[in-house]
C-alpha positions as CSV (number, residue, x, y, z in Angstrom):
1,X,155.5,138.7,126.0
2,X,153.5,141.9,125.6
3,X,150.4,140.0,124.5
4,X,150.6,137.8,127.6
5,X,150.9,140.9,129.8
6,X,147.9,142.5,128.1
7,X,145.7,139.4,128.2
8,X,144.2,139.9,131.7
9,X,143.4,143.5,130.8
10,X,141.8,142.4,127.5
11,X,139.7,139.8,129.3
12,X,138.6,142.3,131.9
13,X,137.6,144.8,129.1
14,X,135.8,142.1,127.2
15,X,133.9,141.0,130.3
16,X,133.0,144.6,131.1
17,X,131.8,145.2,127.5
18,X,129.7,142.0,127.7
19,X,128.2,143.2,131.0
20,X,127.2,146.5,129.6
21,X,125.4,144.9,126.7
22,X,123.2,142.8,128.9
23,X,119.5,143.6,129.1
24,X,118.7,145.4,132.3
25,X,116.9,143.4,135.0
26,X,113.1,144.0,135.0
27,X,111.9,146.6,137.4
28,X,110.4,145.0,140.5
29,X,106.6,144.8,140.4
30,X,106.1,145.4,144.1
31,X,107.7,148.0,146.4
32,X,108.6,145.1,148.8
33,X,110.2,142.0,147.5
34,X,108.5,140.0,150.3
35,X,105.1,141.2,149.1
36,X,105.9,140.0,145.6
37,X,107.1,136.6,146.9
38,X,104.0,136.2,149.1
39,X,101.5,136.9,146.3
40,X,103.2,134.9,143.6
41,X,103.8,131.9,145.9
42,X,100.2,131.9,147.0
43,X,98.9,132.3,143.5
44,X,101.0,129.4,142.2
45,X,99.6,127.1,144.9
46,X,96.1,128.0,144.0
47,X,96.8,127.7,140.3
48,X,98.4,124.2,140.7
49,X,95.6,122.9,142.8
50,X,92.5,124.6,141.3
51,X,93.5,126.4,138.1
52,X,95.1,123.8,135.9
53,X,92.8,122.5,133.1
54,X,92.9,118.9,134.3
55,X,91.8,119.9,137.8
56,X,88.8,122.1,136.9
57,X,86.2,119.3,136.3
58,X,86.6,118.2,140.0
59,X,85.0,121.5,141.0
60,X,82.1,121.6,138.6
61,X,79.3,121.0,140.9
62,X,76.1,122.3,142.5
63,X,76.7,124.6,145.4
64,X,74.0,123.6,147.9
65,X,71.8,126.5,149.1
66,X,72.8,129.0,146.4
67,X,69.8,128.1,144.1
68,X,71.9,128.8,141.0
69,X,72.2,125.3,139.6
70,X,75.4,123.9,138.2
71,X,78.3,126.2,138.7
72,X,82.1,126.1,139.1
73,X,82.2,126.2,142.9
74,X,85.5,128.1,142.8
75,X,84.2,131.0,140.8
76,X,81.0,132.8,141.8
77,X,77.8,133.1,143.7
78,X,75.7,135.9,145.2
79,X,77.2,137.2,148.4
80,X,80.4,135.2,147.9
81,X,82.7,138.3,147.8
82,X,80.8,140.2,150.5
83,X,84.1,140.9,152.2
84,X,85.1,143.1,149.3
85,X,81.8,145.1,149.9
86,X,82.9,145.5,153.5
87,X,86.3,146.7,152.5
88,X,84.9,149.3,150.1
89,X,82.3,150.5,152.6
90,X,85.1,151.0,155.1
91,X,87.2,152.7,152.5
92,X,84.5,155.2,151.5
93,X,83.6,155.9,155.2
94,X,87.2,157.0,155.7
95,X,88.2,154.1,158.0
96,X,91.3,152.9,156.0
97,X,94.4,154.9,156.9
98,X,97.6,154.2,155.0
99,X,100.8,154.7,156.9
100,X,102.3,157.0,154.2
101,X,99.4,158.3,152.2
102,X,96.8,158.8,154.9
103,X,93.1,158.4,154.4
104,X,92.6,156.3,151.3
105,X,89.1,157.7,150.7
106,X,90.9,160.8,149.5
107,X,92.1,158.9,146.4
108,X,89.3,156.6,145.3
109,X,86.1,158.5,145.2
110,X,84.4,158.0,141.8
111,X,86.6,155.1,140.9
112,X,86.1,152.9,137.8
113,X,85.7,149.3,139.0
114,X,86.6,146.5,136.5
115,X,85.8,142.9,137.4
116,X,87.9,140.3,135.5
117,X,86.0,137.2,134.6
118,X,82.5,138.1,135.9
119,X,80.6,134.8,135.2
120,X,78.1,136.5,132.8
121,X,76.1,133.3,132.3
122,X,76.0,132.2,136.0
123,X,72.7,132.6,137.8
124,X,71.1,136.0,137.0
125,X,74.4,137.1,135.5
126,X,77.7,138.4,137.0
127,X,76.6,137.6,140.6
128,X,79.3,139.3,142.5
129,X,79.2,142.4,140.3
130,X,75.5,142.6,141.0
131,X,76.3,142.5,144.7
132,X,78.4,145.6,144.3
133,X,75.9,147.4,142.0
134,X,73.0,146.8,144.4
135,X,75.0,147.9,147.5
136,X,74.0,151.4,148.3
137,X,77.1,151.7,150.5
138,X,79.3,151.2,147.5
139,X,77.7,152.1,144.1
140,X,77.2,155.9,144.7
141,X,81.0,156.2,145.1
142,X,81.8,154.5,141.8
143,X,82.1,156.3,138.5
144,X,81.1,153.0,136.8
145,X,81.4,149.2,137.1
146,X,82.4,147.1,134.1
147,X,81.8,143.3,134.0
148,X,84.1,141.2,131.7
149,X,84.5,137.7,130.4
150,X,86.6,135.9,127.8
151,X,85.1,135.4,124.3
152,X,87.5,132.9,122.7
153,X,86.2,130.3,120.2
154,X,85.9,127.6,122.9
155,X,83.7,129.7,125.2
156,X,82.0,132.7,123.5
157,X,80.7,133.8,126.9
158,X,80.2,137.4,125.8
159,X,78.6,136.4,122.5
160,X,76.2,134.1,124.4
161,X,75.4,136.9,126.8
162,X,74.7,139.4,124.0
163,X,72.5,136.8,122.2
164,X,70.4,136.3,125.2
165,X,67.6,138.4,126.7
166,X,69.2,139.0,130.1
167,X,70.7,142.5,130.3
168,X,72.9,143.6,133.1
169,X,72.6,147.2,134.5
170,X,76.3,147.9,133.9
171,X,78.6,147.6,130.8
172,X,80.0,144.3,129.7
173,X,83.3,144.0,127.8
174,X,85.3,141.1,126.5
175,X,88.9,140.4,127.5
176,X,91.7,138.3,126.0
177,X,92.7,135.0,127.6
178,X,95.9,136.7,128.7
179,X,95.4,140.2,129.9
180,X,99.0,141.3,129.4
181,X,99.0,144.2,127.0
182,X,98.6,147.9,127.7
183,X,96.2,148.1,124.8
184,X,93.9,145.7,126.5
185,X,93.7,147.9,129.6
186,X,93.2,150.9,127.4
187,X,90.2,149.2,125.7
188,X,88.7,148.4,129.1
189,X,89.1,151.8,130.6
190,X,88.4,153.9,127.5
191,X,88.8,157.6,127.9
192,X,88.1,157.6,131.7
193,X,90.8,159.2,133.9
194,X,89.2,157.9,137.1
195,X,91.0,156.1,139.8
196,X,91.0,152.3,139.1
197,X,89.8,149.4,141.0
198,X,90.4,145.9,139.5
199,X,89.2,142.6,140.7
200,X,90.4,139.0,139.9
201,X,88.8,136.7,142.4
202,X,88.3,133.0,141.6
203,X,88.1,134.0,138.0
204,X,91.2,134.6,135.8
205,X,94.7,135.8,136.6
206,X,94.4,134.7,140.2
207,X,93.7,131.1,139.3
208,X,94.6,130.4,135.7
209,X,97.8,132.3,134.8
210,X,101.2,130.7,134.9
211,X,103.8,132.7,136.8
212,X,105.4,134.2,133.7
213,X,102.1,135.3,132.3
214,X,101.1,136.7,135.7
215,X,104.3,138.8,135.8
216,X,103.4,140.3,132.4
217,X,99.9,140.9,133.6
218,X,101.0,143.0,136.6
219,X,103.7,144.7,134.6
220,X,101.3,145.8,131.9
221,X,98.9,147.1,134.5
222,X,101.7,149.0,136.3
223,X,102.7,150.6,133.0
224,X,99.2,151.5,132.1
225,X,98.2,153.0,135.4
226,X,101.1,155.3,135.8
227,X,100.1,158.5,137.6
228,X,96.7,157.2,138.8
229,X,95.8,155.4,142.1
230,X,94.8,151.8,141.9
231,X,93.4,149.1,144.1
232,X,93.5,145.5,142.9
233,X,91.4,142.8,144.7
234,X,93.6,139.9,143.6
235,X,92.7,136.5,145.1
236,X,92.7,137.0,148.9
237,X,95.0,140.0,148.6
238,X,94.1,143.7,148.5
239,X,96.9,145.4,146.5
240,X,97.5,149.2,146.3
241,X,99.4,151.5,144.1
242,X,99.6,155.2,144.9
243,X,99.5,157.6,141.9
244,X,103.2,158.1,141.9
245,X,104.3,154.7,143.0
246,X,106.6,152.6,140.8
247,X,105.2,149.3,142.2
248,X,102.4,147.7,144.0
249,X,102.0,147.1,147.8
250,X,99.8,144.6,149.7
251,X,97.4,146.3,152.1
252,X,96.2,143.0,153.6
253,X,94.2,139.8,153.0
254,X,90.5,138.9,153.3
255,X,89.2,135.7,154.8
256,X,90.0,132.8,152.6
257,X,87.5,130.5,154.3
258,X,84.6,132.5,153.0
259,X,85.0,134.1,149.5
260,X,87.8,131.8,148.5
261,X,86.6,128.5,149.9
262,X,86.8,126.1,146.9
263,X,85.1,123.2,148.7
264,X,81.8,124.6,150.0
265,X,79.6,127.7,149.9
266,X,80.7,129.1,153.2
267,X,79.5,132.5,152.2
268,X,75.8,131.4,152.4
269,X,76.2,130.8,156.2
270,X,77.5,134.2,157.1
271,X,75.5,136.8,159.2
272,X,76.7,139.8,157.2
273,X,75.0,142.3,159.5
274,X,77.5,141.3,162.2
275,X,80.6,141.1,160.1
276,X,83.0,144.0,160.1
277,X,86.4,144.7,158.5
278,X,88.0,145.6,161.8
279,X,87.9,141.9,162.7
280,X,91.3,140.5,161.7
281,X,89.6,137.2,160.8
282,X,87.6,139.1,158.2
283,X,90.5,141.3,156.9
284,X,94.1,141.0,158.2
285,X,95.9,144.3,157.4
286,X,99.6,144.5,156.6
287,X,101.6,147.0,158.7
288,X,101.1,149.7,156.1
289,X,97.4,150.0,156.8
290,X,95.2,150.8,159.8
291,X,91.5,149.9,159.9
292,X,89.5,152.2,162.2
293,X,86.6,150.7,164.2
294,X,83.2,151.0,162.7
295,X,80.8,153.6,164.1
296,X,77.8,152.2,165.9
297,X,75.0,152.7,163.3
298,X,72.1,150.2,163.3
299,X,71.0,151.6,159.9
300,X,74.3,150.8,158.4
301,X,74.1,147.2,159.6
302,X,70.7,146.9,158.1
303,X,72.0,148.1,154.7
304,X,74.9,145.7,155.0
305,X,72.6,142.7,155.6
306,X,70.3,143.7,152.6
307,X,73.3,144.1,150.3
308,X,74.9,140.7,151.0
309,X,72.3,138.3,152.3
310,X,70.5,137.5,149.0
C-alpha cells in the first residue's frame, strides 16, 4: 500500500531528475527568432537550388560582357557586389543610424574585412575584393582586407594562386571547407583586435552549407567575436552584432537582382554613379536601421562610378 501511494511521487521525482540532466538548449544565434528564421529559410532555398553539388554544373558558363572567360556565374565578377561598396560608403559617411546604437560609423572605423571564398583564380584574381581595395571611399577606412579560398585536395585554389605569378595587393589565406571552429577564425584574424567585417556572397556558407553546418558556423563566429562589433555581409543580408550583443541582428537586405542574380550578369548593366543606398530597391533596411539621404556631391558620384564601373 505504501509503495502504491509513493509511486506518483517517485515518478515525479524521477522525471524532474531526468529533466535536470538534459543538455541545455543552444543559445539563440539571433536576437530576434524571426531574423534567424528569415536568414536560414532563405539560405536553404539558395542552397537547394544553386549550392548542391549536382546543381553546380548548370551554372558553369561564360558571363557575357564581363570579359573574364569561363566562370561560375553565381560566384564572382568585377562590380558584382557594388552594393556592398555603397553600403560601406554610407556607413563611413555616417549615414547609417542604428535605432539602439546610434551612428554605426562610430564602431567600424579601421575594421578588418575578411572575404570568404574570394575566387582567387577568377579573372585578375579575387574580383570583388579588388573592387573594395580600389575604392577610395572604402579602403582608407579598413585596417586590412583578407581574401580567402579553400585549399582541399580536390581544389588547391590557394596553392595554385601561390604557384602563379599574379600577386594580389592584400593578404590571402586558406580556409577549411567548413568554417565552424573558433580556431579557424583565430587563424584568419591573427592578433588584430579591430572591428570585424565578414562577407560570404555567392561563395561558401551562404550557398554550400547545410543548415546544421551553418548553425555551427554562426555559433563559432558569435563565440569568437565576443566583445567586438561585427558586420556580416551574408548572401543578400547585412547582419550586425554590437560589441556586447549575445546574438546577431539583420540590418537589411541588398538587391538580389544585381549582385545575387544567378542567371545573368545584371551588375554589368548598372549605372553605379546614379545608384544610392537610400533607394529601398538597392537596400531595404529593417526597422532597426535608418539610412540618411546622400549629400549632393558630384565628386562623390564620380568616385563611385570609377570604383564600380570596370
